C-alpha positions in Angstrom: 0.0 0.0 0.0 1.2 3.6 -0.7 0.9 6.2 1.9 0.6 9.9 0.9 2.7 12.5 2.6 1.9 16.2 2.0 4.1 19.1 3.0 1.9 22.2 2.8 3.6 25.6 3.3 1.4 28.5 4.1 2.6 32.1 3.7 0.4 34.1 6.1 -0.6 37.7 6.3 1.6 39.7 8.5 1.4 38.7 12.2 -1.5 36.3 11.8 0.1 32.9 12.4 -1.0 32.6 16.0 -4.5 33.8 15.2 -4.8 31.3 12.3 -3.6 28.4 14.5 -5.9 29.4 17.3 -8.9 29.6 14.9 -8.1 26.1 13.5 -7.7 24.7 17.0 -10.9 26.3 18.4 -13.0 25.3 15.4 -12.4 21.6 16.0 -11.2 21.1 12.4 -8.1 19.0 13.4 -10.2 16.8 15.7 -12.6 16.2 12.9 -9.7 15.3 10.5 -8.3 12.8 13.0 -11.6 10.9 12.8 -11.4 10.5 9.0 -10.8 7.2 7.4 -7.1 6.8 6.4 -5.9 9.6 8.7 -2.3 9.0 9.8 -0.9 12.5 10.6 -1.9 16.2 10.5 0.5 18.5 12.3 1.4 22.2 12.0 4.9 23.5 12.5 5.9 27.2 12.8 8.9 28.4 10.8 11.4 29.7 13.3 13.1 32.1 10.8 9.9 33.5 9.4 7.0 34.3 11.7 4.6 34.5 8.7 5.2 30.9 7.5 3.7 27.7 8.7 4.3 24.1 7.6 1.5 21.5 7.7 2.6 17.9 7.5 -0.3 15.5 6.6 -0.1 11.8 6.0 -2.9 9.5 4.6 -3.1 5.8 4.2 -4.1 6.1 0.6 -4.6 8.6 -2.2 -8.3 7.9 -2.1 -8.5 8.7 1.6 -6.6 12.0 1.0 -9.0 12.9 -1.8 -12.1 12.2 0.3 -10.6 14.3 3.1 -10.7 17.3 0.8 -14.4 16.8 0.3 -15.2 16.6 4.1 -17.6 19.2 5.4 -15.1 20.7 7.9 -12.8 21.5 5.1 -15.2 24.3 4.1 -14.5 26.0 7.4 -10.7 25.5 6.9 -11.1 27.1 3.4 -12.8 30.1 5.0 -10.0 30.5 7.5 -7.4 30.2 4.8 -9.2 33.0 2.8 -8.9 35.2 5.9 -5.2 34.6 6.8 -3.3 32.9 4.0 -1.5 34.7 1.2 0.0 31.8 -0.6 0.1 28.0 -0.4 2.6 25.5 -1.8 2.2 21.7 -1.7 4.8 19.0 -2.1 3.4 15.5 -2.3 5.3 12.3 -1.6 4.1 8.6 -2.0 5.8 5.8 -0.1 5.1 2.1 0.2 4.5 0.6 3.6 
């Protein structure tokens, strides 16, 4: 089976990283994601050199699970938050066999 690892880099509006993370945490989005089929990992990491950059590491059991994740209802709330706080997003995708 191939797992899917995504490295998602968010470039945030000036001085909004903490607010963005608080909003995500308080909304329950991550807790909902952890209940999804195929969930393996979903962790945010701040960039220590750039206070306006955030790395999301997410891992899914299969490509299908990751694609279904994108259609989950709580992802609409995340999209709204990203529209408020995120200037740019880049994604690197890796597949590995387990």
